[in-house]
C-alpha positions as CSV (number, residue, x, y, z in Angstrom):
1,M,-1.1,-18.7,31.3
2,P,-4.6,-18.5,29.5
3,A,-4.5,-17.5,25.8
4,N,-5.8,-13.8,25.3
5,C,-5.6,-14.0,21.6
6,I,-6.7,-17.1,19.3
7,L,-5.1,-16.7,16.0
8,L,-6.5,-19.1,13.5
9,V,-4.5,-19.2,10.2
10,T,-5.8,-21.3,7.4
11,M,-4.6,-21.8,3.7
12,D,-6.7,-23.0,0.8
13,E,-5.8,-26.2,-1.0
14,C,-2.3,-26.5,0.6
15,R,-0.9,-30.1,0.8
16,Y,0.9,-31.0,4.2
17,D,4.0,-31.8,2.8
18,A,4.4,-28.5,1.0
19,L,5.7,-27.5,4.5
20,S,9.3,-28.3,5.2
21,C,8.3,-29.4,8.6
22,Y,6.3,-32.2,7.0
23,G,9.3,-33.2,5.0
24,G,8.8,-30.9,1.9
25,R,11.6,-30.6,-0.2
26,A,10.7,-27.8,-2.9
27,I,10.9,-25.0,-0.6
28,A,11.8,-23.9,3.0
29,T,8.8,-22.5,5.3
30,P,10.7,-21.3,8.3
31,H,8.1,-19.5,9.9
32,M,5.7,-22.4,10.0
33,D,8.5,-24.6,10.8
34,A,9.0,-22.3,14.0
35,L,5.3,-22.9,15.0
36,A,6.0,-26.7,14.7
37,S,9.2,-26.4,16.8
38,A,7.5,-24.4,19.6
39,G,4.3,-26.2,19.7
40,I,2.8,-29.4,18.2
41,R,2.9,-30.9,14.6
42,F,-0.1,-33.1,14.3
43,D,1.0,-35.8,11.9
44,R,-2.4,-37.4,11.4
45,A,-4.9,-34.7,10.7
46,L,-7.7,-35.1,8.2
47,T,-10.2,-32.7,6.7
48,P,-13.8,-33.4,7.1
49,S,-14.3,-32.5,3.4
50,P,-11.9,-32.6,0.5
51,V,-13.6,-29.5,-0.9
52,C,-13.5,-26.0,0.1
53,L,-17.1,-24.9,1.3
54,P,-17.9,-28.1,3.3
55,A,-14.6,-28.3,4.9
56,R,-14.8,-24.6,6.1
57,C,-18.3,-24.6,7.2
58,A,-17.4,-28.0,9.2
59,L,-14.5,-26.0,10.8
60,L,-16.8,-23.2,11.7
61,S,-19.7,-25.2,13.0
62,G,-17.8,-28.3,14.5
63,Q,-20.1,-30.4,12.5
64,Y,-19.7,-33.0,9.6
65,P,-21.0,-31.6,6.3
66,H,-23.8,-34.2,6.2
67,R,-25.3,-33.0,9.6
68,T,-25.6,-29.4,8.6
69,G,-26.4,-29.8,4.8
70,M,-23.3,-27.9,3.7
71,I,-22.0,-30.6,1.5
72,S,-20.8,-29.0,-1.8
73,N,-19.6,-25.8,-3.2
74,T,-22.6,-25.5,-5.3
75,V,-25.6,-26.6,-3.3
76,E,-27.3,-23.3,-2.5
77,R,-27.5,-23.5,1.3
78,R,-26.1,-21.3,4.1
79,L,-25.7,-22.2,7.8
80,L,-28.4,-20.6,10.0
81,P,-26.9,-17.6,12.1
82,S,-28.2,-19.4,15.0
83,T,-25.9,-22.5,14.6
84,P,-23.2,-22.6,17.2
85,N,-19.9,-21.6,15.4
86,V,-16.5,-20.3,16.5
87,F,-17.3,-16.7,16.1
88,N,-20.7,-16.4,18.0
89,L,-19.5,-18.7,20.7
90,A,-16.4,-16.7,21.4
91,R,-18.3,-13.5,21.1
92,R,-21.0,-14.6,23.7
93,A,-17.9,-15.5,25.9
94,G,-16.9,-11.8,25.7
95,W,-14.2,-12.0,22.9
96,T,-13.9,-9.8,19.9
97,T,-14.2,-11.8,16.7
98,A,-12.5,-10.9,13.3
99,M,-11.7,-12.5,10.2
100,T,-9.6,-11.4,7.1
101,G,-9.3,-13.1,3.6
102,K,-11.5,-16.0,2.5
103,C,-14.8,-17.2,4.0
104,H,-16.3,-19.3,1.1
105,F,-19.2,-20.1,3.6
106,T,-22.0,-19.6,0.8
107,A,-22.3,-21.5,-2.4
108,T,-21.0,-20.7,-5.8
109,P,-23.4,-21.5,-8.7
110,Y,-20.6,-21.2,-11.4
111,D,-22.8,-21.3,-14.2
112,R,-24.5,-18.2,-13.4
113,L,-21.5,-16.0,-12.9
114,T,-19.0,-14.2,-14.9
115,Y,-15.3,-13.7,-14.2
116,G,-14.2,-10.0,-13.9
117,K,-18.1,-8.8,-13.8
118,P,-18.9,-8.9,-10.1
119,L,-22.3,-8.9,-8.7
120,D,-23.2,-6.9,-5.6
121,G,-21.6,-8.9,-2.6
122,E,-23.3,-6.8,0.2
123,P,-26.1,-9.4,1.0
124,I,-23.2,-12.1,1.3
125,R,-21.2,-9.7,3.6
126,R,-24.2,-9.1,5.9
127,Y,-24.9,-12.6,6.2
128,L,-21.2,-13.3,7.1
129,L,-21.3,-10.8,9.9
130,S,-24.4,-12.3,11.1
131,L,-22.5,-15.5,12.0
132,G,-20.9,-13.6,15.0
133,L,-18.2,-11.5,13.4
134,D,-17.5,-8.0,14.9
135,H,-14.9,-7.2,12.0
136,L,-14.6,-8.6,8.4
137,A,-12.0,-7.7,5.7
138,L,-13.2,-10.0,2.7
139,C,-11.2,-11.4,-0.1
140,D,-13.2,-14.5,-0.8
141,G,-10.7,-16.3,-2.7
142,K,-8.6,-15.8,-5.9
143,V,-11.7,-16.8,-7.9
144,G,-14.7,-15.8,-5.8
145,T,-13.6,-12.2,-5.2
146,F,-14.1,-11.5,-9.0
147,W,-17.5,-12.7,-8.9
148,F,-18.9,-10.6,-6.1
149,W,-17.7,-7.3,-4.9
150,D,-15.9,-7.3,-1.5
151,E,-13.2,-5.4,0.1
152,Y,-10.5,-6.7,-1.9
153,S,-12.0,-6.4,-5.2
154,R,-13.4,-2.9,-4.5
155,G,-10.0,-1.9,-3.2
156,L,-8.5,-3.1,-6.6
157,K,-11.0,-1.0,-8.4
158,E,-10.2,2.1,-6.3
159,A,-6.6,1.6,-7.1
160,G,-7.1,1.2,-10.8
161,L,-5.8,-2.4,-10.7
162,F,-9.0,-4.3,-11.1
163,D,-8.7,-5.1,-14.8
164,Q,-5.0,-5.6,-14.5
165,V,-5.4,-8.4,-11.7
166,A,-8.9,-10.1,-12.1
167,F,-8.6,-13.7,-12.7
168,S,-9.4,-14.8,-16.4
169,G,-11.1,-18.1,-15.7
170,R,-8.2,-20.4,-16.7
171,P,-7.7,-22.5,-13.5
172,A,-4.6,-24.3,-15.0
173,E,-2.8,-21.1,-15.5
174,A,0.6,-20.8,-13.8
175,R,1.7,-17.0,-14.0
176,T,3.3,-14.4,-11.9
177,F,1.0,-11.9,-10.0
178,P,0.4,-9.3,-12.4
179,G,0.0,-6.4,-9.9
180,P,1.9,-4.8,-7.1
181,E,3.1,-7.5,-4.5
182,E,1.1,-5.7,-1.7
183,W,-2.1,-6.5,-3.7
184,H,-1.5,-10.2,-4.1
185,P,-4.5,-11.8,-2.3
186,D,-2.4,-13.5,0.4
187,V,-0.3,-10.5,1.1
188,W,-3.5,-8.3,1.4
189,T,-5.0,-10.7,3.6
190,A,-2.1,-10.6,6.0
191,R,-1.8,-6.8,5.7
192,Q,-5.5,-6.4,6.7
193,A,-5.0,-8.6,9.7
194,I,-1.7,-7.0,10.9
195,A,-3.4,-3.6,10.5
196,Y,-6.4,-4.8,12.8
197,L,-4.1,-6.3,15.4
198,A,-2.2,-3.0,15.7
199,A,-5.4,-1.1,16.2
200,H,-6.9,-3.5,18.6
201,E,-6.8,-2.9,22.4
202,A,-4.8,-5.7,24.0
203,E,-7.0,-5.7,27.1
204,K,-9.8,-7.3,25.0
205,P,-9.6,-10.8,24.2
206,L,-9.5,-11.6,20.4
207,L,-10.3,-14.3,18.1
208,L,-8.8,-13.5,14.6
209,W,-9.3,-16.0,11.6
210,V,-6.8,-15.2,8.8
211,S,-7.8,-17.1,6.0
212,F,-5.2,-17.0,3.1
213,P,-6.8,-17.5,-0.4
214,G,-3.6,-19.4,-1.8
215,P,-2.1,-21.6,-2.7
216,H,-5.3,-22.4,-4.5
217,Y,-5.2,-22.0,-8.2
218,P,-4.6,-19.8,-10.3
219,H,-0.9,-20.5,-9.3
220,D,0.2,-16.8,-9.2
221,P,3.0,-15.9,-6.8
222,P,5.0,-12.7,-7.2
223,A,7.8,-13.4,-9.4
224,R,10.6,-13.2,-6.9
225,Y,9.2,-16.0,-5.0
226,L,10.0,-18.3,-7.9
227,D,13.7,-18.2,-6.8
228,R,12.7,-19.9,-3.5
229,V,11.8,-23.2,-5.2
230,D,14.4,-25.8,-5.5
231,D,13.8,-26.8,-9.2
232,R,16.1,-29.8,-8.9
233,V,13.6,-31.8,-7.0
234,L,10.7,-31.0,-9.7
235,P,8.6,-32.3,-10.9
236,L,7.3,-34.2,-7.9
237,L,5.4,-37.0,-9.4
238,R,4.5,-40.1,-7.4
239,W,2.4,-42.7,-9.5
240,Q,2.4,-46.2,-10.7
241,E,2.2,-47.2,-14.2
242,G,-1.1,-48.6,-15.1
243,E,-2.8,-47.9,-11.8
244,F,-5.9,-46.5,-13.5
245,E,-6.3,-49.3,-15.9
246,G,-8.6,-51.5,-14.0
247,G,-11.6,-49.2,-14.3
248,D,-12.4,-49.3,-10.5
249,K,-11.2,-46.0,-9.5
250,A,-13.0,-42.7,-9.5
251,H,-10.2,-40.6,-11.2
252,G,-9.6,-42.9,-14.1
253,K,-11.1,-40.3,-16.4
254,S,-9.3,-37.5,-14.5
255,F,-5.9,-39.3,-15.7
256,R,-6.9,-40.4,-19.2
257,R,-10.0,-39.9,-21.4
258,G,-10.7,-39.5,-25.1
259,A,-9.6,-36.0,-26.5
260,D,-13.3,-35.2,-27.4
261,E,-14.7,-37.2,-24.5
262,P,-16.3,-34.6,-22.1
263,G,-14.8,-34.7,-18.4
264,P,-17.0,-36.3,-15.8
265,S,-18.4,-33.9,-13.1
266,W,-16.4,-35.8,-10.5
267,R,-12.9,-35.3,-12.1
268,C,-10.0,-33.5,-10.6
269,E,-9.4,-30.1,-11.8
270,G,-6.3,-30.9,-13.9
271,G,-8.4,-33.7,-15.6
272,G,-10.1,-31.0,-17.5
273,K,-7.3,-30.8,-19.9
274,P,-8.2,-32.8,-23.2
275,G,-6.9,-36.2,-22.8
276,G,-6.7,-35.9,-19.0
277,S,-3.9,-35.2,-16.7
278,A,-1.8,-38.0,-18.3
279,T,-1.2,-35.6,-21.0
280,Y,0.8,-33.0,-19.0
281,T,4.5,-33.0,-19.8
282,D,7.2,-32.9,-17.1
283,E,7.8,-29.3,-18.1
284,E,4.2,-28.5,-17.7
285,W,4.3,-30.3,-14.2
286,R,7.4,-28.3,-13.4
287,Q,5.7,-25.0,-14.1
288,I,2.4,-25.7,-12.2
289,Q,4.3,-27.2,-9.0
290,R,7.0,-24.2,-9.1
291,H,4.4,-21.6,-9.0
292,Y,2.3,-23.8,-6.3
293,F,5.2,-24.1,-4.0
294,A,6.3,-20.4,-4.5
295,N,2.9,-19.3,-3.4
296,V,3.3,-21.3,-0.2
297,A,6.7,-19.7,0.4
298,L,4.9,-16.3,0.1
299,I,2.3,-17.4,2.7
300,D,5.1,-18.6,5.1
301,D,6.6,-15.1,5.2
302,C,3.1,-13.5,5.6
303,V,2.6,-16.0,8.6
304,G,5.8,-15.0,10.1
305,E,4.8,-11.1,10.0
306,L,1.4,-12.1,11.3
307,V,2.6,-14.1,14.4
308,A,5.0,-11.4,15.1
309,A,2.4,-8.9,15.2
310,A,0.1,-11.0,17.3
311,R,2.9,-11.5,19.8
312,A,3.9,-7.9,19.8
313,K,0.3,-7.0,20.9
314,F,-0.5,-9.9,23.3
315,G,3.0,-11.3,24.3
316,D,3.0,-15.1,25.2
317,A,-0.8,-15.2,25.4
318,V,-1.3,-16.2,21.8
319,W,-2.6,-19.6,20.7
320,V,-1.8,-20.2,17.1
321,V,-3.3,-22.8,15.0
322,L,-2.4,-23.3,11.4
323,T,-4.0,-25.6,9.0
324,A,-5.7,-25.9,5.6
325,D,-9.2,-26.6,4.3
326,H,-7.8,-29.7,2.3
327,G,-4.9,-30.5,0.1
328,D,-4.1,-30.9,-3.6
329,M,-2.8,-33.8,-5.6
330,M,-0.3,-31.7,-7.3
331,G,1.5,-34.5,-9.1
332,A,0.4,-37.5,-6.8
333,H,-1.2,-40.2,-9.2
334,R,-0.3,-37.4,-11.9
335,L,-3.3,-35.6,-10.9
336,W,-3.7,-32.1,-9.6
337,G,-6.5,-30.4,-8.0
338,K,-8.9,-32.0,-5.5
339,G,-12.1,-32.7,-7.0
340,F,-13.7,-35.8,-5.4
341,C,-10.4,-37.0,-4.1
342,A,-10.0,-39.4,-1.3
343,Y,-6.1,-39.8,-1.5
344,E,-3.7,-38.8,1.2
345,E,-2.5,-35.7,-0.4
346,V,-6.0,-34.2,-0.3
347,V,-7.5,-35.7,2.7
348,K,-4.6,-35.1,5.1
349,V,-3.9,-31.5,6.0
350,P,-1.1,-29.6,7.8
351,F,-2.1,-28.9,11.4
352,L,0.2,-26.9,13.7
353,A,-0.9,-25.5,17.3
354,A,1.4,-23.4,19.4
355,G,1.0,-21.3,22.6
356,P,-0.3,-21.8,26.1
357,G,-0.9,-25.6,26.7
358,F,0.4,-26.7,23.4
359,S,4.0,-27.7,23.3
360,G,5.9,-31.1,22.8
361,G,6.7,-31.5,19.1
362,P,5.2,-34.1,16.8
363,S,2.2,-35.9,17.7
364,N,0.2,-39.0,16.2
365,A,-3.0,-38.2,17.7
366,R,-5.7,-38.3,15.1
367,V,-7.4,-34.9,14.9
368,S,-9.8,-33.1,12.3
369,L,-10.6,-29.7,11.6
370,L,-13.7,-30.2,13.5
371,D,-11.6,-30.3,16.6
372,I,-11.0,-26.4,16.4
373,L,-14.3,-25.4,17.5
374,P,-14.5,-27.4,20.9
375,T,-10.6,-26.4,21.6
376,V,-11.8,-22.7,21.1
377,C,-14.7,-23.3,23.5
378,G,-12.3,-24.5,26.1
379,M,-10.0,-21.5,25.8
380,V,-12.8,-18.9,26.0
381,G,-14.7,-20.7,28.8
382,T,-17.8,-21.7,27.1
383,A,-19.6,-25.1,27.0
384,V,-19.1,-27.2,23.9
385,P,-22.5,-27.3,22.0
386,Q,-24.4,-30.5,22.1
387,R,-24.2,-31.0,18.4
388,C,-20.7,-31.3,17.9
389,D,-18.5,-33.8,16.0
390,G,-15.2,-32.7,17.1
391,R,-13.3,-32.9,20.4
392,D,-10.8,-30.8,22.4
393,L,-7.5,-31.2,20.8
394,R,-5.9,-31.7,24.4
395,Q,-8.1,-34.6,24.8
396,S,-7.0,-36.1,21.7
397,L,-3.4,-35.5,22.8
398,A,-4.1,-37.5,26.0
399,D,-5.9,-40.5,24.4
400,G,-4.7,-40.6,20.8
401,G,-8.0,-39.3,19.1
402,P,-11.0,-41.2,17.8
403,E,-10.8,-44.5,16.1
404,L,-12.6,-43.3,13.0
405,L,-12.6,-40.1,11.0
406,F,-14.9,-39.4,8.1
407,S,-14.9,-36.9,5.3
408,F,-17.7,-35.9,3.1
409,H,-18.7,-34.4,-0.3
410,A,-21.8,-34.5,-2.3
411,G,-21.8,-37.9,-3.7
412,L,-18.7,-38.8,-2.0
413,M,-18.0,-40.5,1.6
414,I,-14.7,-41.4,3.1
415,V,-14.0,-43.5,6.3
416,D,-10.7,-43.7,7.8
417,D,-9.5,-45.8,10.7
418,G,-5.8,-44.8,10.6
419,R,-4.8,-48.0,8.5
420,W,-7.7,-48.6,6.2
421,R,-9.4,-45.9,3.8
422,L,-12.7,-46.4,2.3
423,S,-14.1,-44.1,-0.3
424,I,-17.7,-44.4,-1.7
425,N,-18.1,-42.4,-4.8
426,Q,-21.8,-42.4,-5.8
427,L,-21.3,-40.2,-8.9
428,A,-18.5,-42.3,-10.4
429,G,-20.1,-45.6,-9.2
430,T,-17.0,-46.7,-7.5
431,V,-15.9,-48.1,-4.2
432,E,-12.1,-47.8,-3.4
433,L,-10.5,-49.4,-0.2
434,Y,-6.6,-49.1,0.4
435,D,-4.5,-50.6,3.3
436,R,-2.1,-47.6,3.9
437,Q,0.0,-49.9,6.0
438,T,1.1,-52.1,3.1
439,D,0.2,-49.7,0.2
440,P,0.7,-46.0,1.6
441,G,0.8,-44.8,-2.0
442,E,-2.8,-46.0,-2.5
443,Y,-2.4,-47.9,-5.7
444,V,-4.0,-51.2,-5.1
445,N,-7.8,-51.1,-4.8
446,L,-8.8,-53.9,-2.4
447,A,-12.5,-53.2,-2.3
448,H,-13.4,-56.0,-4.5
449,V,-11.0,-58.8,-3.5
450,P,-11.4,-61.3,-0.4
451,A,-8.3,-59.7,1.3
452,G,-10.1,-56.4,1.7
453,S,-13.6,-57.9,2.4
454,P,-13.4,-57.6,6.5
455,A,-12.2,-54.0,6.3
456,R,-14.7,-53.0,3.7
457,Q,-17.5,-54.5,5.6
458,R,-16.4,-53.0,9.0
459,L,-16.1,-49.4,7.3
460,E,-19.3,-49.7,5.5
461,R,-21.0,-50.4,8.7
462,A,-19.3,-47.4,10.3
463,A,-20.5,-45.2,7.4
464,L,-24.1,-46.4,7.7
465,D,-24.1,-45.8,11.5
466,Q,-22.7,-42.4,11.0
467,M,-25.4,-41.4,8.4
468,M,-28.1,-42.8,10.4
469,T,-26.9,-40.9,13.5
470,A,-27.4,-37.8,11.5
471,A,-30.4,-38.4,9.3
472,L,-32.5,-40.2,12.1
473,D,-31.6,-38.4,15.0
474,V,-34.9,-36.6,16.3
475,R,-32.7,-34.0,17.9
476,Q,-31.0,-33.0,14.7
477,P,-31.7,-29.2,14.0
478,P,-33.0,-28.0,10.8
479,F,-30.6,-28.0,7.8
480,A,-29.2,-25.0,6.4
481,A,-31.4,-22.3,4.8
482,E,-31.2,-21.7,1.2
483,N,-28.8,-19.1,0.0
484,G,-30.9,-16.5,-1.5
485,F,-28.1,-14.5,-2.7
486,L,-28.8,-15.1,-6.4
487,Q,-32.4,-14.2,-6.9
488,P,-33.5,-12.5,-10.2
489,Q,-33.7,-9.3,-8.4
490,T,-29.8,-9.2,-7.6
491,K,-28.1,-6.2,-9.5
492,V,-24.8,-6.0,-10.9
493,A,-22.8,-3.6,-8.9
494,E,-21.6,-0.4,-10.6
């Protein structure tokens, strides 16, 4: 039976092992687990970027960030509407396209924005629709939605809740959601999608991307979800005493730095605390983790309602894929956040697929978010674009996937062959190499010792080949256009 509904569900900054089907112990995620049981749980899925915007634009376009120029949350570029993407390709094939929740396909110049005083978001909305969307209900993240007016923030304003709910700008904050539960960004995102499904005509094939803003910070679940967390296993801290003392790791200053020393630009978010993340007490870790996992439990409930609504409309002709743009350290190496991280907890993502043609349980096939676009092409009956770095998931299920996977951020390149992981951090001036077979915790950097030399040389050559293929290919289309959304004439919306 061919799929008549493609339901793409993404979470923002969700670790793979936050889900109980991946071995998570802090909460149960029965609805996501049900997808894993009915379909396929990919156990070796990596993100093409450890940061939000590059990962999302890579998923959208099926191309690595260095090919499109979408390499950072802050570089003011945007994909050209003519760039093939999951929306315009599906729409050309006769499918209706819709999205609810977070897009984050456009850059965020953080130093020019003010929390709680949004600018006019209509130019961004028009751009997003130009990518091939028939319908958009936008809540552009727990943070971004309070920088630019969108459907969510305007809805809060109309309901008299904006000042009560607006994010204050303290990313480390762990709080309970200050408004009615139905206005939590994740609940609102699911609510909009379910309403759209109810109104959609089942005879028309539908691609619906539901993009949850959580569990990205601020960690703000409704209070009742804290009871779903097993406090007995908290804090979940996986680290090794002295692991950052060699000075050869990018996140040494995320972990510990002088109280008056400014944090480097490549630190993890949690490393913004004076003294670094090493200064968090166990009780502070418990609070952050408790709220993070409670938010995942909330999303799990939303997923259950969402999948039920899609199947009520389309029956068994629903293909569901659930994943995240990237993960979160959330205590691994005593770090939290994801900034410039190449560790497993950030680079590996949850990836579940269920529906027509996807069953069989756990898979060790190596896959990437890039693979969603070519898989969608196969389902809607259109050719895969010539410039595509992904491959149909069904092909990887058959042959195990590509030998090498890459991940990029401005100033950071990661090469992974399934055993060895190399990260080159240009900003920190570090090279890290881990043998994940003998050192799954990624504690011992082998980049500068003879034992790591053959793997380092091989992966560095692969990195060079990858960059040259993109930068020197005469067929490479133009890079993304400049944003243009924050020119001086931009007015503050009333």
